[in-house]
C-alpha positions as semicolon CSV with decimal commas, in nm:
position;residue;x (nm);y (nm);z (nm)
1;X;-0,001;0,000;0,001
2;X;0,126;0,356;-0,071
3;X;0,256;0,548;0,229
4;X;0,018;0,836;0,316
5;X;0,168;1,177;0,330
6;X;0,152;1,366;0,669
7;X;-0,125;1,614;0,698
8;X;-0,006;1,970;0,669
9;X;-0,145;2,219;0,915
10;X;-0,140;2,594;0,862
11;X;-0,195;2,899;1,078
12;X;-0,425;3,072;0,828
13;X;-0,579;3,355;1,031
14;X;-0,507;3,549;1,352
15;X;-0,689;3,789;1,576
16;X;-0,635;3,940;1,921
17;X;-0,718;4,213;2,164
18;X;-0,440;4,417;2,328
19;X;-0,272;4,273;2,639
20;X;-0,339;4,485;2,946
21;X;-0,545;4,550;3,253
22;X;-0,887;4,456;3,124
23;X;-1,188;4,481;3,363
24;X;-1,256;4,171;3,570
25;X;-1,526;3,964;3,413
26;X;-1,474;4,089;3,057
27;X;-1,306;3,761;2,939
28;X;-1,608;3,629;2,751
29;X;-1,651;3,943;2,547
30;X;-1,279;3,972;2,477
31;X;-1,248;3,608;2,370
32;X;-1,537;3,651;2,124
33;X;-1,375;3,967;1,988
34;X;-1,044;3,793;1,917
35;X;-1,224;3,496;1,761
36;X;-1,426;3,716;1,526
37;X;-1,105;3,899;1,422
38;X;-0,934;3,573;1,337
39;X;-1,233;3,452;1,134
40;X;-1,261;3,776;0,949
41;X;-0,891;3,756;0,872
42;X;-0,962;3,457;0,647
43;X;-1,309;3,565;0,532
44;X;-1,485;3,291;0,741
45;X;-1,769;3,269;1,000
46;X;-1,799;3,056;1,300
47;X;-2,013;2,817;1,094
48;X;-1,708;2,736;0,878
49;X;-1,531;2,596;1,189
50;X;-1,531;2,218;1,248
51;X;-1,421;2,236;1,612
52;X;-1,310;2,489;1,876
53;X;-1,021;2,448;2,126
54;X;-0,956;2,697;2,403
55;X;-0,650;2,733;2,632
56;X;-0,733;2,894;2,966
57;X;-0,514;2,911;3,274
58;X;-0,714;3,104;3,539
59;X;-0,985;2,916;3,729
60;X;-1,244;3,187;3,707
61;X;-1,195;3,281;3,341
62;X;-1,511;3,201;3,135
63;X;-1,591;2,857;3,002
64;X;-1,511;2,803;2,640
65;X;-1,857;2,670;2,564
66;X;-2,001;3,006;2,678
67;X;-1,772;3,192;2,439
68;X;-1,872;2,953;2,159
69;X;-2,239;3,031;2,228
70;X;-2,166;3,397;2,187
71;X;-2,014;3,320;1,845
72;X;-2,321;3,117;1,739
73;X;-2,486;2,774;1,806
74;X;-2,347;2,528;1,555
75;X;-2,349;2,192;1,734
76;X;-1,975;2,152;1,662
77;X;-1,748;2,027;1,954
78;X;-1,586;2,270;2,193
79;X;-1,285;2,173;2,414
80;X;-1,122;2,362;2,694
81;X;-0,770;2,297;2,817
82;X;-0,594;2,408;3,131
83;X;-0,214;2,392;3,131
84;X;-0,096;2,705;3,320
85;X;0,128;2,928;3,110
86;X;0,135;2,668;2,835
87;X;-0,250;2,649;2,797
88;X;-0,252;2,825;2,457
89;X;0,003;2,596;2,307
90;X;-0,178;2,299;2,464
91;X;-0,494;2,404;2,273
92;X;-0,287;2,424;1,947
93;X;-0,149;2,081;2,032
94;X;-0,491;1,933;2,069
95;X;-0,624;2,102;1,754
96;X;-0,334;1,955;1,561
97;X;-0,425;1,611;1,674
98;X;-0,787;1,662;1,570
99;X;-0,685;1,774;1,218
100;X;-0,434;1,490;1,174
101;X;-0,696;1,240;1,290
102;X;-0,930;1,353;1,006
103;X;-1,189;1,489;1,263
104;X;-1,159;1,851;1,140
105;X;-1,019;2,063;0,857
106;X;-1,074;2,410;0,996
107;X;-1,031;2,470;1,371
108;X;-1,068;2,780;1,580
109;X;-0,810;2,794;1,857
110;X;-0,868;3,046;2,140
111;X;-0,644;3,152;2,425
112;X;-0,785;3,398;2,685
113;X;-0,769;3,475;3,052
114;X;-0,958;3,757;3,233
115;X;-1,072;3,636;3,576
116;X;-1,421;3,700;3,710
117;X;-1,276;3,823;4,045
118;X;-0,951;3,945;4,187
119;X;-0,848;3,631;4,392
120;X;-0,487;3,521;4,350
121;X;-0,481;3,194;4,157
122;X;-0,161;3,090;4,320
123;X;-0,252;3,174;4,678
124;X;-0,424;2,843;4,747
125;X;-0,143;2,634;4,601
126;X;0,122;2,733;4,850
127;X;0,378;2,843;4,596
128;X;0,642;3,101;4,658
129;X;0,581;3,401;4,424
130;X;0,717;3,327;4,075
131;X;0,964;3,621;4,086
132;X;1,130;3,465;4,392
133;X;1,152;3,129;4,227
134;X;1,319;3,261;3,912
135;X;1,539;3,488;4,120
136;X;1,685;3,164;4,260
137;X;1,780;3,072;3,900
138;X;1,939;3,411;3,859
139;X;2,132;3,394;4,188
140;X;2,265;3,052;4,106
141;X;2,375;3,169;3,760
142;X;2,557;3,469;3,909
143;X;2,756;3,235;4,130
144;X;2,827;2,969;3,868
145;X;2,872;3,183;3,556
146;X;2,974;3,522;3,692
147;X;2,657;3,678;3,534
148;X;2,595;4,040;3,640
149;X;2,260;4,222;3,684
150;X;2,351;4,421;3,367
151;X;2,325;4,103;3,162
152;X;1,968;4,039;3,278
153;X;1,896;4,408;3,206
154;X;2,030;4,371;2,850
155;X;1,787;4,090;2,780
156;X;1,495;4,283;2,938
157;X;1,577;4,602;2,748
158;X;1,586;4,407;2,422
159;X;1,237;4,272;2,480
160;X;1,096;4,606;2,595
161;X;1,221;4,761;2,275
162;X;1,083;4,481;2,057
163;X;0,747;4,553;2,216
164;X;0,748;4,917;2,127
165;X;0,626;4,844;1,772
166;X;0,360;4,588;1,868
167;X;0,008;4,737;1,886
168;X;-0,120;4,459;2,118
169;X;0,182;4,475;2,360
170;X;0,120;4,562;2,725
171;X;0,442;4,755;2,757
172;X;0,486;5,011;2,471
173;X;0,742;5,252;2,580
174;X;0,751;5,593;2,397
175;X;1,133;5,584;2,388
176;X;1,415;5,335;2,357
177;X;1,441;5,163;2,692
178;X;1,796;5,157;2,834
179;X;1,980;4,914;3,061
180;X;2,004;5,181;3,332
181;X;1,623;5,213;3,333
182;X;1,584;4,836;3,373
183;X;1,839;4,833;3,665
184;X;1,680;5,139;3,827
185;X;1,325;5,006;3,834
186;X;1,182;4,870;4,161
187;X;1,354;4,564;4,302
188;X;1,114;4,266;4,309
189;X;1,334;3,970;4,408
190;X;1,707;4,042;4,391
191;X;1,846;4,061;4,122
192;X;1,509;4,072;3,931
193;X;1,376;4,428;3,903
194;X;1,018;4,504;3,797
195;X;1,122;4,568;3,435
196;X;1,294;4,231;3,422
197;X;0,971;4,056;3,518
198;X;0,648;3,991;3,328
199;X;0,357;4,214;3,424
200;X;0,027;4,089;3,561
201;X;-0,206;4,134;3,261
202;X;-0,499;3,985;3,076
203;X;-0,598;3,936;2,718
204;X;-0,738;3,719;2,436
205;X;-0,613;3,586;2,105
206;X;-0,720;3,346;1,840
207;X;-0,599;3,139;1,542
208;X;-0,768;2,972;1,255
209;X;-0,587;2,642;1,190
210;X;-0,655;2,453;0,871
211;X;-0,541;2,149;0,672
212;X;-0,457;2,208;0,308
213;X;-0,809;2,082;0,229
214;X;-0,953;2,326;0,484
215;X;-0,771;2,619;0,321
216;X;-1,003;2,584;0,028
217;X;-1,292;2,705;0,253
218;X;-1,125;3,021;0,352
219;X;-1,199;3,286;0,086
220;X;-0,994;3,559;0,248
221;X;-0,673;3,355;0,264
222;X;-0,344;3,542;0,218
223;X;-0,009;3,383;0,157
224;X;0,245;3,328;0,299
225;X;0,116;3,127;0,590
226;X;0,282;2,964;0,897
227;X;0,294;2,588;0,872
228;X;0,310;2,392;1,203
229;X;0,564;2,121;1,123
230;X;0,556;1,948;1,462
231;X;0,433;1,979;1,819
232;X;0,589;1,814;2,125
233;X;0,455;1,808;2,484
234;X;0,656;1,663;2,774
235;X;0,647;1,664;3,154
236;X;0,944;1,630;3,379
237;X;1,113;1,300;3,433
238;X;1,313;1,367;3,749
239;X;1,393;1,628;4,007
240;X;1,748;1,725;3,913
241;X;1,980;2,025;3,960
242;X;1,809;2,364;3,916
243;X;1,470;2,246;4,033
244;X;1,290;2,527;4,212
245;X;1,208;2,461;4,571
246;X;0,837;2,496;4,652
247;X;0,570;2,338;4,430
248;X;0,820;2,263;4,154
249;X;0,657;2,531;3,943
250;X;0,866;2,499;3,635
251;X;1,080;2,193;3,699
252;X;1,437;2,156;3,577
253;X;1,546;2,389;3,291
254;X;1,655;2,074;3,107
255;X;1,289;2,011;3,008
256;X;1,319;2,290;2,759
257;X;1,614;2,132;2,578
258;X;1,455;1,789;2,559
259;X;1,120;1,914;2,436
260;X;1,265;2,143;2,166
261;X;1,512;1,874;2,058
262;X;1,225;1,624;2,013
263;X;1,008;1,881;1,826
264;X;1,289;1,962;1,582
265;X;1,349;1,587;1,522
266;X;0,980;1,532;1,449
267;X;0,988;1,826;1,200
268;X;1,310;1,704;1,044
269;X;1,471;2,036;1,102
270;X;1,810;2,149;1,250
271;X;1,844;2,400;1,533
272;X;2,103;2,580;1,319
273;X;1,841;2,680;1,070
274;X;1,613;2,851;1,322
275;X;1,552;3,228;1,264
276;X;1,319;3,328;1,539
277;X;1,246;3,183;1,882
278;X;0,947;3,268;2,111
279;X;1,015;3,139;2,459
280;X;0,883;3,146;2,813
281;X;1,079;3,455;2,910
282;X;0,870;3,565;3,200
283;X;1,190;3,666;3,385
284;X;1,505;3,785;3,213
285;X;1,720;3,506;3,355
286;X;1,524;3,247;3,148
287;X;1,647;3,361;2,803
288;X;2,012;3,329;2,917
289;X;1,951;2,977;3,029
290;X;1,771;2,886;2,707
291;X;2,040;3,029;2,481
292;X;2,278;2,763;2,623
293;X;2,028;2,483;2,660
294;X;1,941;2,505;2,289
295;X;2,306;2,508;2,188
296;X;2,313;2,865;2,058
297;X;2,595;2,956;2,302
298;X;2,830;2,779;2,536
299;X;2,864;2,843;2,907
300;X;3,118;3,116;2,950
301;X;3,042;3,272;2,616
302;X;2,676;3,372;2,655
303;X;2,712;3,695;2,848
304;X;2,973;3,835;2,598
305;X;2,737;3,747;2,310
306;X;2,454;3,940;2,483
307;X;2,683;4,236;2,547
308;X;2,759;4,237;2,171
309;X;2,387;4,239;2,073
310;X;2,328;3,880;1,983
311;X;1,977;3,742;1,997
312;X;1,829;4,083;1,921
313;X;1,759;4,268;1,598
314;X;2,003;4,170;1,317
315;X;2,136;3,864;1,509
316;X;2,114;3,628;1,218
317;X;2,320;3,848;0,987
318;X;2,573;3,955;1,251
319;X;2,620;3,644;1,454
320;X;2,445;3,359;1,275
321;X;2,205;3,329;1,570
322;X;1,829;3,367;1,585
323;X;1,632;3,658;1,733
324;X;1,447;3,570;2,058
325;X;1,104;3,708;2,179
326;X;1,063;3,935;1,876
327;X;0,731;4,080;1,990
328;X;0,865;4,158;2,336
329;X;0,785;3,819;2,472
330;X;0,632;3,775;2,816
331;X;0,836;4,068;2,949
332;X;0,746;4,320;2,681
333;X;0,425;4,199;2,517
334;X;0,309;4,064;2,844
335;X;0,198;3,725;2,976
336;X;-0,178;3,693;2,996
337;X;-0,134;3,311;3,045
338;X;-0,395;3,144;2,829
339;X;-0,330;3,356;2,518
340;X;0,044;3,365;2,550
341;X;0,106;3,068;2,320
342;X;-0,144;3,210;2,071
343;X;0,043;3,538;2,060
344;X;0,366;3,346;1,985
345;X;0,201;3,198;1,675
346;X;0,066;3,542;1,574
347;X;0,421;3,682;1,596
348;X;0,573;3,401;1,402
349;X;0,327;3,450;1,118
350;X;0,400;3,829;1,119
351;X;0,774;3,760;1,098
352;X;0,734;3,522;0,811
353;X;0,528;3,782;0,624
354;X;0,712;4,098;0,715
355;X;1,071;3,991;0,769
356;X;1,105;3,684;0,552
357;X;1,204;3,449;0,829
358;X;1,176;3,083;0,736
359;X;1,180;2,876;1,056
360;X;1,067;2,946;1,408
361;X;1,009;2,792;1,751
362;X;0,719;2,855;1,992
363;X;0,789;2,735;2,347
364;X;0,616;2,765;2,686
365;X;0,641;2,605;3,024
366;X;0,344;2,514;3,233
367;X;0,337;2,496;3,614
368;X;0,363;2,148;3,736
369;X;0,592;2,103;3,531
370;X;0,524;2,068;3,160
371;X;0,678;2,205;2,839
372;X;0,516;2,239;2,497
373;X;0,702;2,335;2,182
374;X;0,583;2,382;1,819
375;X;0,807;2,417;1,521
376;X;0,674;2,654;1,251
377;X;0,792;2,741;0,906
378;X;0,706;2,978;0,627
379;X;0,472;2,840;0,365
380;X;0,446;3,024;0,038
381;X;0,167;2,818;-0,132
């Protein structure tokens, strides 16, 4: 029997609302607004959708089925996934499985989080505040690598300045942000200052995913598109060096390397060919760790590369290295949890269209600990 070709899956349309301090209880309306924008982006309506998947992180954010009812009663399946910061990518992962299984050709993927009340979602879980947990990573790196607060500030300033041009970013400075500004902002958990940390924000974003057959049903389609070449989800295997203390919120950093390596292998791609990387950069120390985990730099070399401007604008041409967090990431664009992974896909498609990038990575960690990574590439037709 002939070997069947793998099903191609494309990010065909996108929509979002700006990340920010939206009123409590407005999540249902914002999710519907983002969904309509994504559908209009490809000239479709909710009736053209075969299934809906939603990634939500906060317990009191609205149910996905209620959002779907606001979009219209179609009888099609609606699924809601909870996976902390990785909820948006988890929804994409599930949607990919549905398309590859032949259960759908056009899927609406939502990510949103706006709680109904102001209760702290972490308070009942007994965790130390995330800034304190990631400050432990930073303190350890300073001892082992000689990293200085200025290096964390360089990463944060890069991301703040990427966010300046993004209309949906939470942090849009009216000037070029400097290292001194980052270092001079309020200390949250030494050495992490406020401007090195993700802000507490809400938002909503949506994607229209489609198989090649499904693309025929989208009259407003515009090439190039973003093709999702693979998706890998893992949970931690052991409690090794670098584990955070209380609650094991993000597990060992090593989980990022194993998940991305597996995703690249599935896609048949090489890490050396990657142009852009969107990562879980909620705190500036994370990017420094990921540069090394992914093999883009070696311990002892990373800080010098950052000082020279690597991993920022023009990094591919100047250093042969990808750009990281090109919409500002969780620090600059903001981290509204459920939508964060959706925003990563929105940014990847924008970069393919506006900058000519060819290969990208979307990566997020989820408390617990889990890691989800998707490999995306530019598709021209």
